[in-house]
N, CA, C and O atoms as a printed pandas DataFrame, in Angstrom:
     atom_number atom_name residue_name chain_id  residue_number  x_coord  y_coord  z_coord
0              1         N          UNK        A               1    0.800   -1.208    0.000
1              2        CA          UNK        A               1    0.000    0.000    0.000
2              3         C          UNK        A               1    0.838    1.265    0.000
3              4         O          UNK        A               1    0.422    2.295   -0.531
4              5         N          UNK        A               2    2.017    1.184    0.597
5              6        CA          UNK        A               2    2.833    2.386    0.748
6              7         C          UNK        A               2    3.194    3.003   -0.608
7              8         O          UNK        A               2    3.460    4.202   -0.686
8              9         N          UNK        A               3    3.205    2.205   -1.665
9             10        CA          UNK        A               3    3.553    2.704   -2.996
10            11         C          UNK        A               3    2.351    3.189   -3.801
11            12         O          UNK        A               3    2.511    3.635   -4.938
12            13         N          UNK        A               4    1.165    3.110   -3.233
13            14        CA          UNK        A               4   -0.026    3.509   -3.976
14            15         C          UNK        A               4   -0.255    5.017   -3.873
15            16         O          UNK        A               4    0.080    5.642   -2.867
16            17         N          UNK        A               5   -0.833    5.588   -4.934
17            18        CA          UNK        A               5   -1.150    7.022   -4.872
18            19         C          UNK        A               5   -2.120    7.298   -3.724
19            20         O          UNK        A               5   -3.046    6.526   -3.478
20            21         N          UNK        A               6   -1.898    8.379   -3.049
21            22        CA          UNK        A               6   -2.790    8.758   -1.962
22            23         C          UNK        A               6   -2.407    8.202   -0.606
23            24         O          UNK        A               6   -3.057    8.513    0.391
24            25         N          UNK        A               7   -1.349    7.374   -0.546
25            26        CA          UNK        A               7   -0.923    6.866    0.757
26            27         C          UNK        A               7   -0.473    8.060    1.592
27            28         O          UNK        A               7    0.352    8.849    1.129
28            29         N          UNK        A               8   -0.991    8.214    2.807
29            30        CA          UNK        A               8   -0.660    9.393    3.621
30            31         C          UNK        A               8    0.843    9.514    3.903
31            32         O          UNK        A               8    1.468    8.590    4.424
32            33         N          UNK        A               9    1.386   10.630    3.559
33            34        CA          UNK        A               9    2.823   10.880    3.723
34            35         C          UNK        A               9    3.274   10.684    5.171
35            36         O          UNK        A               9    4.381   10.206    5.419
36            37         N          UNK        A              10    2.414   11.055    6.128
37            38        CA          UNK        A              10    2.794   10.970    7.540
38            39         C          UNK        A              10    2.946    9.528    8.034
39            40         O          UNK        A              10    3.477    9.304    9.121
40            41         N          UNK        A              11    2.485    8.551    7.249
41            42        CA          UNK        A              11    2.606    7.147    7.663
42            43         C          UNK        A              11    3.654    6.371    6.868
43            44         O          UNK        A              11    3.907    5.202    7.162
44            45         N          UNK        A              12    4.261    6.998    5.877
45            46        CA          UNK        A              12    5.202    6.285    5.008
46            47         C          UNK        A              12    6.414    5.755    5.759
47            48         O          UNK        A              12    6.810    4.610    5.540
48            49         N          UNK        A              13    7.014    6.548    6.634
49            50        CA          UNK        A              13    8.213    6.097    7.351
50            51         C          UNK        A              13    7.913    4.851    8.179
51            52         O          UNK        A              13    8.702    3.906    8.199
52            53         N          UNK        A              14    6.780    4.855    8.853
53            54        CA          UNK        A              14    6.391    3.694    9.665
54            55         C          UNK        A              14    6.137    2.471    8.787
55            56         O          UNK        A              14    6.568    1.367    9.119
56            57         N          UNK        A              15    5.446    2.661    7.680
57            58        CA          UNK        A              15    5.152    1.543    6.776
58            59         C          UNK        A              15    6.433    0.959    6.195
59            60         O          UNK        A              15    6.568   -0.261    6.095
60            61         N          UNK        A              16    7.363    1.806    5.817
61            62        CA          UNK        A              16    8.634    1.327    5.270
62            63         C          UNK        A              16    9.457    0.605    6.330
63            64         O          UNK        A              16   10.136   -0.375    6.023
64            65         N          UNK        A              17    9.404    1.075    7.564
65            66        CA          UNK        A              17   10.111    0.396    8.660
66            67         C          UNK        A              17    9.536   -1.000    8.884
67            68         O          UNK        A              17   10.289   -1.951    9.095
68            69         N          UNK        A              18    8.223   -1.131    8.842
69            70        CA          UNK        A              18    7.605   -2.451    9.000
70            71         C          UNK        A              18    7.963   -3.372    7.839
71            72         O          UNK        A              18    8.115   -4.578    8.036
72            73         N          UNK        A              19    8.100   -2.825    6.635
73            74        CA          UNK        A              19    8.520   -3.633    5.485
74            75         C          UNK        A              19    9.931   -4.173    5.710
75            76         O          UNK        A              19   10.222   -5.320    5.368
76            77         N          UNK        A              20   10.798   -3.353    6.281
77            78        CA          UNK        A              20   12.158   -3.807    6.598
78            79         C          UNK        A              20   12.142   -4.906    7.651
79            80         O          UNK        A              20   12.879   -5.886    7.540
80            81         N          UNK        A              21   11.309   -4.748    8.667
81            82        CA          UNK        A              21   11.182   -5.770    9.714
82            83         C          UNK        A              21   10.695   -7.077    9.105
83            84         O          UNK        A              21   11.216   -8.144    9.430
84            85         N          UNK        A              22    9.706   -7.006    8.230
85            86        CA          UNK        A              22    9.196   -8.208    7.575
86            87         C          UNK        A              22   10.303   -8.903    6.794
87            88         O          UNK        A              22   10.422  -10.127    6.851
88            89         N          UNK        A              23   11.105   -8.150    6.075
89            90        CA          UNK        A              23   12.231   -8.741    5.341
90            91         C          UNK        A              23   13.203   -9.441    6.289
91            92         O          UNK        A              23   13.673  -10.541    5.996
92            93         N          UNK        A              24   13.502   -8.812    7.416
93            94        CA          UNK        A              24   14.409   -9.427    8.394
94            95         C          UNK        A              24   13.829  -10.718    8.955
95            96         O          UNK        A              24   14.544  -11.709    9.104
96            97         N          UNK        A              25   12.540  -10.711    9.265
97            98        CA          UNK        A              25   11.885  -11.926    9.763
98            99         C          UNK        A              25   11.985  -13.044    8.739
99           100         O          UNK        A              25   12.332  -14.176    9.078
100          101         N          UNK        A              26   11.683  -12.730    7.500
101          102        CA          UNK        A              26   11.723  -13.753    6.449
102          103         C          UNK        A              26   13.139  -14.283    6.239
103          104         O          UNK        A              26   13.328  -15.477    6.006
104          105         N          UNK        A              27   14.120  -13.412    6.319
105          106        CA          UNK        A              27   15.510  -13.834    6.160
106          107         C          UNK        A              27   15.964  -14.740    7.296
107          108         O          UNK        A              27   16.840  -15.581    7.099
108          109         N          UNK        A              28   15.384  -14.580    8.476
109          110        CA          UNK        A              28   15.778  -15.390    9.635
110          111         C          UNK        A              28   15.353  -16.845    9.483
111          112         O          UNK        A              28   15.910  -17.728   10.135
112          113         N          UNK        A              29   14.374  -17.096    8.629
113          114        CA          UNK        A              29   13.918  -18.472    8.411
114          115         C          UNK        A              29   13.427  -19.117    9.690
115          116         O          UNK        A              29   12.730  -18.488   10.486
116          117         N          UNK        A              30   13.789  -20.365    9.885
117          118        CA          UNK        A              30   13.302  -21.115   11.044
118          119         C          UNK        A              30   14.031  -20.755   12.337
119          120         O          UNK        A              30   13.692  -21.274   13.401
120          121         N          UNK        A              31   15.024  -19.877   12.258
121          122        CA          UNK        A              31   15.755  -19.472   13.463
122          123         C          UNK        A              31   14.912  -18.562   14.359
123          124         O          UNK        A              31   15.281  -18.299   15.504
124          125         N          UNK        A              32   13.797  -18.089   13.844
125          126        CA          UNK        A              32   12.949  -17.154   14.577
126          127         C          UNK        A              32   11.489  -17.565   14.418
127          128         O          UNK        A              32   11.039  -17.861   13.311
128          129         N          UNK        A              33   10.758  -17.582   15.514
129          130        CA          UNK        A              33    9.319  -17.856   15.469
130          131         C          UNK        A              33    8.593  -16.516   15.455
131          132         O          UNK        A              33    8.713  -15.739   16.402
132          133         N          UNK        A              34    7.844  -16.237   14.392
133          134        CA          UNK        A              34    7.225  -14.929   14.263
134          135         C          UNK        A              34    5.901  -14.994   13.519
135          136         O          UNK        A              34    5.630  -15.940   12.779
136          137         N          UNK        A              35    5.090  -13.981   13.727
137          138        CA          UNK        A              35    3.879  -13.693   12.964
138          139         C          UNK        A              35    3.783  -12.175   12.903
139          140         O          UNK        A              35    3.909  -11.512   13.933
140          141         N          UNK        A              36    3.564  -11.618   11.731
141          142        CA          UNK        A              36    3.435  -10.171   11.590
142          143         C          UNK        A              36    2.017   -9.848   11.143
143          144         O          UNK        A              36    1.587  -10.272   10.071
144          145         N          UNK        A              37    1.303   -9.111   11.950
145          146        CA          UNK        A              37   -0.068   -8.718   11.638
146          147         C          UNK        A              37   -0.076   -7.358   10.956
147          148         O          UNK        A              37    0.415   -6.371   11.504
148          149         N          UNK        A              38   -0.634   -7.319    9.765
149          150        CA          UNK        A              38   -0.826   -6.071    9.028
150          151         C          UNK        A              38   -2.328   -5.825    8.924
151          152         O          UNK        A              38   -2.977   -6.367    8.029
152          153         N          UNK        A              39   -2.885   -5.027    9.810
153          154        CA          UNK        A              39   -4.333   -4.792    9.778
154          155         C          UNK        A              39   -4.726   -3.878    8.626
155          156         O          UNK        A              39   -3.879   -3.265    7.976
156          157         N          UNK        A              40   -6.012   -3.803    8.394
157          158        CA          UNK        A              40   -6.534   -2.845    7.419
158          159         C          UNK        A              40   -6.092   -1.440    7.831
159          160         O          UNK        A              40   -5.898   -1.177    9.017
160          161         N          UNK        A              41   -5.932   -0.546    6.870
161          162        CA          UNK        A              41   -5.416    0.785    7.200
162          163         C          UNK        A              41   -6.349    1.673    8.020
163          164         O          UNK        A              41   -5.886    2.618    8.659
164          165         N          UNK        A              42   -7.643    1.393    8.015
165          166        CA          UNK        A              42   -8.580    2.230    8.771
166          167         C          UNK        A              42   -9.188    1.444    9.929
167          168         O          UNK        A              42   -9.562    0.282    9.775
168          169         N          UNK        A              43   -9.284    2.096   11.098
169          170        CA          UNK        A              43   -9.832    1.499   12.320
170          171         C          UNK        A              43  -11.053    2.286   12.795
171          172         O          UNK        A              43  -10.958    3.023   13.777
172          173         N          UNK        A              44  -12.189    2.148   12.126
173          174        CA          UNK        A              44  -13.368    2.889   12.587
174          175         C          UNK        A              44  -13.866    2.373   13.932
175          176         O          UNK        A              44  -13.734    1.191   14.250
176          177         N          UNK        A              45  -14.436    3.274   14.707
177          178        CA          UNK        A              45  -15.006    2.899   16.006
178          179         C          UNK        A              45  -16.433    2.403   15.777
179          180         O          UNK        A              45  -17.404    3.122   16.009
180          181         N          UNK        A              46  -16.530    1.170   15.322
181          182        CA          UNK        A              46  -17.819    0.543   15.004
182          183         C          UNK        A              46  -18.041   -0.633   15.942
183          184         O          UNK        A              46  -17.087   -1.109   16.559
184          185         N          UNK        A              47  -19.263   -1.109   16.067
185          186        CA          UNK        A              47  -19.530   -2.268   16.924
186          187         C          UNK        A              47  -18.854   -3.537   16.405
187          188         O          UNK        A              47  -18.569   -3.674   15.216
188          189         N          UNK        A              48  -18.614   -4.442   17.319
189          190        CA          UNK        A              48  -18.023   -5.740   16.986
190          191         C          UNK        A              48  -19.004   -6.550   16.140
191          192         O          UNK        A              48  -20.186   -6.649   16.469
192          193         N          UNK        A              49  -18.501   -7.125   15.051
193          194        CA          UNK        A              49  -19.324   -8.018   14.237
194          195         C          UNK        A              49  -18.916   -9.472   14.449
195          196         O          UNK        A              49  -19.709  -10.387   14.225
196          197         N          UNK        A              50  -17.663   -9.680   14.885
197          198        CA          UNK        A              50  -17.144  -11.040   15.038
198          199         C          UNK        A              50  -16.793  -11.669   13.706
199          200         O          UNK        A              50  -16.464  -12.853   13.641
200          201         N          UNK        A              51  -16.861  -10.885   12.646
201          202        CA          UNK        A              51  -16.592  -11.388   11.302
202          203         C          UNK        A              51  -15.460  -10.585   10.677
203          204         O          UNK        A              51  -15.480   -9.354   10.672
204          205         N          UNK        A              52  -14.484  -11.297   10.157
205          206        CA          UNK        A              52  -13.382  -10.631    9.479
206          207         C          UNK        A              52  -12.825  -11.562    8.418
207          208         O          UNK        A              52  -13.021  -12.776    8.477
208          209         N          UNK        A              53  -12.133  -10.988    7.452
209          210        CA          UNK        A              53  -11.489  -11.770    6.404
210          211         C          UNK        A              53   -9.988  -11.675    6.594
211          212         O          UNK        A              53   -9.475  -10.704    7.151
212          213         N          UNK        A              54   -9.296  -12.699    6.123
213          214        CA          UNK        A              54   -7.851  -12.775    6.279
214          215         C          UNK        A              54   -7.165  -12.803    4.921
215          216         O          UNK        A              54   -7.736  -13.253    3.928
216          217         N          UNK        A              55   -5.951  -12.323    4.897
217          218        CA          UNK        A              55   -5.116  -12.393    3.713
218          219         C          UNK        A              55   -3.683  -12.641    4.133
219          220         O          UNK        A              55   -3.388  -12.826    5.314
220          221         N          UNK        A              56   -2.795  -12.643    3.151
221          222        CA          UNK        A              56   -1.378  -12.839    3.467
222          223         C          UNK        A              56   -0.607  -11.598    3.043
223          224         O          UNK        A              56   -0.545  -10.632    3.803
224          225         N          UNK        A              57   -0.026  -11.597    1.868
225          226        CA          UNK        A              57    0.773  -10.446    1.462
226          227         C          UNK        A              57   -0.019   -9.343    0.769
227          228         O          UNK        A              57    0.534   -8.286    0.468
228          229         N          UNK        A              58   -1.282   -9.570    0.517
229          230        CA          UNK        A              58   -2.139   -8.545   -0.070
230          231         C          UNK        A              58   -3.123   -8.061    0.993
231          232         O          UNK        A              58   -3.557   -8.851    1.831
232          233         N          UNK        A              59   -3.477   -6.790    0.972
233          234        CA          UNK        A              59   -4.450   -6.302    1.953
234          235         C          UNK        A              59   -5.759   -7.090    1.875
235          236         O          UNK        A              59   -6.251   -7.390    0.787
236          237         N          UNK        A              60   -6.303   -7.413    3.019
237          238        CA          UNK        A              60   -7.570   -8.148    3.071
238          239         C          UNK        A              60   -8.757   -7.211    2.866
239          240         O          UNK        A              60   -9.861   -7.670    2.571
240          241         N          UNK        A              61   -8.548   -5.934    3.017
241          242        CA          UNK        A              61   -9.609   -4.940    2.872
242          243         C          UNK        A              61   -9.131   -3.602    3.383
243          244         O          UNK        A              61   -7.965   -3.454    3.749
244          245         N          UNK        A              62  -10.023   -2.623    3.412
245          246        CA          UNK        A              62   -9.596   -1.271    3.783
246          247         C          UNK        A              62   -9.933   -0.874    5.210
247          248         O          UNK        A              62   -9.397    0.112    5.716
248          249         N          UNK        A              63  -10.825   -1.634    5.881
249          250        CA          UNK        A              63  -11.242   -1.243    7.231
250          251         C          UNK        A              63  -11.421   -2.461    8.122
251          252         O          UNK        A              63  -11.789   -3.540    7.658
252          253         N          UNK        A              64  -11.153   -2.270    9.418
253          254        CA          UNK        A              64  -11.525   -3.243   10.440
254          255         C          UNK        A              64  -11.821   -2.459   11.714
255          256         O          UNK        A              64  -11.046   -1.587   12.109
256          257         N          UNK        A              65  -12.928   -2.769   12.342
257          258        CA          UNK        A              65  -13.266   -2.056   13.575
258          259         C          UNK        A              65  -12.273   -2.438   14.669
259          260         O          UNK        A              65  -11.685   -3.519   14.643
260          261         N          UNK        A              66  -12.101   -1.546   15.616
261          262        CA          UNK        A              66  -11.196   -1.820   16.738
262          263         C          UNK        A              66  -11.626   -3.098   17.452
263          264         O          UNK        A              66  -10.780   -3.908   17.833
264          265         N          UNK        A              67  -12.928   -3.285   17.636
265          266        CA          UNK        A              67  -13.440   -4.473   18.331
266          267         C          UNK        A              67  -13.138   -5.748   17.549
267          268         O          UNK        A              67  -12.733   -6.746   18.145
268          269         N          UNK        A              68  -13.325   -5.738   16.234
269          270        CA          UNK        A              68  -13.043   -6.932   15.436
270          271         C          UNK        A              68  -11.544   -7.187   15.318
271          272         O          UNK        A              68  -11.119   -8.337   15.212
272          273         N          UNK        A              69  -10.741   -6.126   15.337
273          274        CA          UNK        A              69   -9.290   -6.294   15.368
274          275         C          UNK        A              69   -8.896   -7.074   16.619
275          276         O          UNK        A              69   -8.081   -7.994   16.551
276          277         N          UNK        A              70   -9.473   -6.707   17.754
277          278        CA          UNK        A              70   -9.171   -7.402   19.014
278          279         C          UNK        A              70   -9.593   -8.867   18.947
279          280         O          UNK        A              70   -8.858   -9.745   19.399
280          281         N          UNK        A              71  -10.768   -9.137   18.388
281          282        CA          UNK        A              71  -11.243  -10.519   18.241
282          283         C          UNK        A              71  -10.273  -11.323   17.374
283          284         O          UNK        A              71   -9.901  -12.441   17.729
284          285         N          UNK        A              72   -9.869  -10.756   16.247
285          286        CA          UNK        A              72   -8.955  -11.454   15.339
286          287         C          UNK        A              72   -7.618  -11.742   16.007
287          288         O          UNK        A              72   -7.050  -12.820   15.830
288          289         N          UNK        A              73   -7.121  -10.785   16.767
289          290        CA          UNK        A              73   -5.842  -10.962   17.447
290          291         C          UNK        A              73   -5.912  -12.083   18.480
291          292         O          UNK        A              73   -4.995  -12.900   18.566
292          293         N          UNK        A              74   -6.982  -12.131   19.257
293          294        CA          UNK        A              74   -7.154  -13.205   20.245
294          295         C          UNK        A              74   -7.346  -14.545   19.538
295          296         O          UNK        A              74   -6.784  -15.554   19.964
296          297         N          UNK        A              75   -8.135  -14.564   18.463
297          298        CA          UNK        A              75   -8.316  -15.804   17.703
298          299         C          UNK        A              75   -6.974  -16.351   17.231
299          300         O          UNK        A              75   -6.716  -17.550   17.337
300          301         N          UNK        A              76   -6.124  -15.476   16.714
301          302        CA          UNK        A              76   -4.813  -15.915   16.227
302          303         C          UNK        A              76   -3.941  -16.415   17.368
303          304         O          UNK        A              76   -3.231  -17.409   17.210
304          305         N          UNK        A              77   -3.980  -15.755   18.499
305          306        CA          UNK        A              77   -3.188  -16.203   19.653
306          307         C          UNK        A              77   -3.611  -17.605   20.085
307          308         O          UNK        A              77   -2.779  -18.402   20.517
308          309         N          UNK        A              78   -4.897  -17.900   19.969
309          310        CA          UNK        A              78   -5.403  -19.208   20.380
310          311         C          UNK        A              78   -5.116  -20.303   19.358
311          312         O          UNK        A              78   -4.842  -21.439   19.745
312          313         N          UNK        A              79   -5.172  -19.991   18.065
313          314        CA          UNK        A              79   -5.001  -21.046   17.062
314          315         C          UNK        A              79   -3.607  -21.095   16.444
315          316         O          UNK        A              79   -3.222  -22.111   15.866
316          317         N          UNK        A              80   -2.848  -20.002   16.562
317          318        CA          UNK        A              80   -1.469  -19.966   16.062
318          319         C          UNK        A              80   -1.387  -20.442   14.613
319          320         O          UNK        A              80   -0.578  -21.308   14.282
320          321         N          UNK        A              81   -2.224  -19.873   13.759
321          322        CA          UNK        A              81   -2.311  -20.346   12.384
322          323         C          UNK        A              81   -1.437  -19.649   11.362
323          324         O          UNK        A              81   -1.450  -20.033   10.193
324          325         N          UNK        A              82   -0.680  -18.642   11.756
325          326        CA          UNK        A              82    0.112  -17.883   10.784
326          327         C          UNK        A              82    1.579  -17.765   11.179
327          328         O          UNK        A              82    2.254  -16.810   10.795
328          329         N          UNK        A              83    2.058  -18.710   11.927
329          330        CA          UNK        A              83    3.461  -18.652   12.359
330          331         C          UNK        A              83    4.387  -18.654   11.135
331          332         O          UNK        A              83    4.245  -19.470   10.224
332          333         N          UNK        A              84    5.331  -17.719   11.147
333          334        CA          UNK        A              84    6.276  -17.616   10.039
334          335         C          UNK        A              84    5.711  -16.920    8.814
335          336         O          UNK        A              84    6.251  -17.048    7.715
336          337         N          UNK        A              85    4.608  -16.170    9.005
337          338        CA          UNK        A              85    3.961  -15.511    7.868
338          339         C          UNK        A              85    3.443  -14.136    8.254
339          340         O          UNK        A              85    3.207  -13.835    9.425
340          341         N          UNK        A              86    3.275  -13.320    7.236
341          342        CA          UNK        A              86    2.557  -12.060    7.379
342          343         C          UNK        A              86    1.073  -12.379    7.281
343          344         O          UNK        A              86    0.667  -13.256    6.518
344          345         N          UNK        A              87    0.281  -11.674    8.044
345          346        CA          UNK        A              87   -1.146  -11.938    8.119
346          347         C          UNK        A              87   -1.877  -10.610    8.059
347          348         O          UNK        A              87   -1.530   -9.681    8.788
348          349         N          UNK        A              88   -2.880  -10.506    7.204
349          350        CA          UNK        A              88   -3.661   -9.279    7.085
350          351         C          UNK        A              88   -5.113   -9.563    7.448
351          352         O          UNK        A              88   -5.607  -10.670    7.233
352          353         N          UNK        A              89   -5.791   -8.569    7.994
353          354        CA          UNK        A              89   -7.195   -8.726    8.380
354          355         C          UNK        A              89   -7.987   -7.473    8.021
355          356         O          UNK        A              89   -7.447   -6.368    7.969
356          357         N          UNK        A              90   -9.274   -7.672    7.776
357          358        CA          UNK        A              90  -10.202   -6.569    7.512
358          359         C          UNK        A              90  -11.610   -7.069    7.788
359          360         O          UNK        A              90  -11.848   -8.275    7.849
360          361         N          UNK        A              91  -12.533   -6.145    7.954
361          362        CA          UNK        A              91  -13.928   -6.556    8.114
362          363         C          UNK        A              91  -14.448   -7.152    6.816
363          364         O          UNK        A              91  -14.084   -6.725    5.720
364          365         N          UNK        A              92  -15.304   -8.145    6.970
365          366        CA          UNK        A              92  -15.875   -8.843    5.805
366          367         C          UNK        A              92  -16.862   -7.954    5.085
367          368         O          UNK        A              92  -17.445   -8.365    4.082
């Protein structure tokens, strides 16, 4: 997303830093146990739906509510389904 037109300039440094971290994680291979969560870029203050979609290296969508972000994070902690991978989430 950082390379797309309209990406907010004030967030570019942070996005590029996370891209570097992701590269380092991938280079570490099996020497490091990791999961990197890349949420949707917008966090509206909406009610919890309990429904979200997942992706890997492509954005899963443009928005996820704060409540659904929390649900997704706890779900991942319990099932550990993305170890060694980047994981993206958004509201369905």
